[in-house]
N, C-alpha and C positions, 0 to 999 in steps of 0.2 A: 492621548491614544484616541485614533478615529473608532468610531461604532463599528464600521466595517472591518476593520483591522482586529478589533476585539472579537467579532462574530466568527471571522475566519481563524483566528487563533484557537478560539474555543472548539470549533470543529476539529481542527488538526489535533489538538492534545486529547479531545475526547476519542478519536480514532486510535490514538496511541494507547490511551487508557485501556478501551475496550479490548485491544489485543492483548495486553499484559494481563489483565485480569479475566482473560477468556470468556468474556461475555459476547459471544459469537452473534446472538441474535441483535444485539444492540450495535454490533460493528456493522452487519449487514444492512441495518436500517438507516446507516448514513449515506448508502449509495442509491442513486436513481436505478430504476429498472434497467434502462438503456446504458449503464455505467460500461465504459470501456477500461479495463484495469490491465495494465501492459508493463511488463519489465523486459526490455529488449535485450539482447546479447550483445556482446562486443564483437564487431566484425574485423577490427583490427586495434591497434593500440589506443587509437584515438577517436574511432568511429564506431557508432553503435549502428545495428540493423534498423532499418527504416520503416519496413512493412511488415507487420505481425502475420499478415495472411500469406506472405510467400517467403518470408526469412524467418531464421531461427529466433525464438524469444525464450527466455528463462521462465516466463509466466505469461499466459495471455488468455483473457476471458472477454468475449464480445459484448457480454451483457451479464447481469446480476445471476442469472440462472447458473453460470457458470460457477461464481463465487458461492453461490447458495449449496451446489452440489459439493464443492470443496469442503465447505464447512459442515454438511451432513456426515462426509466422510470421517473427518476429524472427530466430530462429536460421538459418532457410532463406534469409533475405535476400529474401524475397518481400513484405516490408512496405516499400514504396518510402520511406514516410514515416520509417522507422527505419534508412535506409541513407545514410549511415555511421551507426553507432550512435554516441551522443554519450558521451564521459567523464562520470561523474557522481560526486557526492559528496553522500551523506547524513548530516545530522546529526540526530540524535534526543535529546531532552531533556525535562525535567520530567515525567519517568514517574510516573503516579499510579495504584497498584493498589486497587481497589474490592472490592465484595462479589461473591459468586457469585450470578448471576441466571440462572433457568431453565438451571442446569447449567454456566453459561459464567462464568469469571472475568472481570469487567470492568476493562479497563485504557483509560487515556487517556495522550496523550503530545503533545508539540508536535514539528514536525519542519521541517527545511529541506533542500532539494535544489538542488544547482547542476549544471547541464549545459553542457557545452562541446561545441560542434558548429559547424562552417562559420566558424571564427573568431570565434565569438560565445559569450557566456555568459549562459544564462538563469537566473534564479533563481525556485524555486517555495518556497511554504511555506504551513503551515497545522497542523491538528490531526489525529490520529488517535483513534478509538475502536475498540478491540479487545473482542472476545468470544473468550476463550481456554479450550481443552479439554484434558485430560490424556487421551492416548490411547497405551495400551502403555508408560507410564511416561514419555512425552515430552510437553511442553506444544506444542500446535499452535494455530494461528490458524483459528477457526471462523467468524468475523465480523470483517471489517475495514471501517470507514467513514473515508474520506479527506475532510477539509474542506480544500479549496485556498481560500487566502484572497486570492490574486491576483485584482485587478479584471480584468485582461486576461491573456490567454495569448499569450505573445509568439511562440510556435512550437508545434509538436506537443507536446500532453501526453499521456503514455503510462505504463504501469506501471512504467518505469524512471526516471521524472521525479519520481514521488510515493512 
């Protein structure tokens, strides 16, 4: 296994663990300040929306400050949709490391997230596309696109679900 693949895998697994363990500050620290975090909506049966600034997205943050605000609301209890927080379990698999494009290492992976809340378990699944950048000797997430494959969202979908 290559050293690069090991570093990428460790980053993706740490991201999942930080979400599941509700280590919000550790999770935020995995992202660059200029991160684009995007979960497009389905435009049709097989087409996703293409522009988060002019089309519907399920989640879109143009930089880390949006993620920080979301985590602040979750931690403060001011997000009624996130109270109580679900117990989650994320699985990350089929990690594929690609080339460097525009200074970002391209990575794809598949994921599944299970969330238990109010005596009910919801399952979410899909794929991730990452753009990773090394900063100060550490690999960080500069772009994250989440494709949610569920046709219907059984409850709230938030950063901790995906």
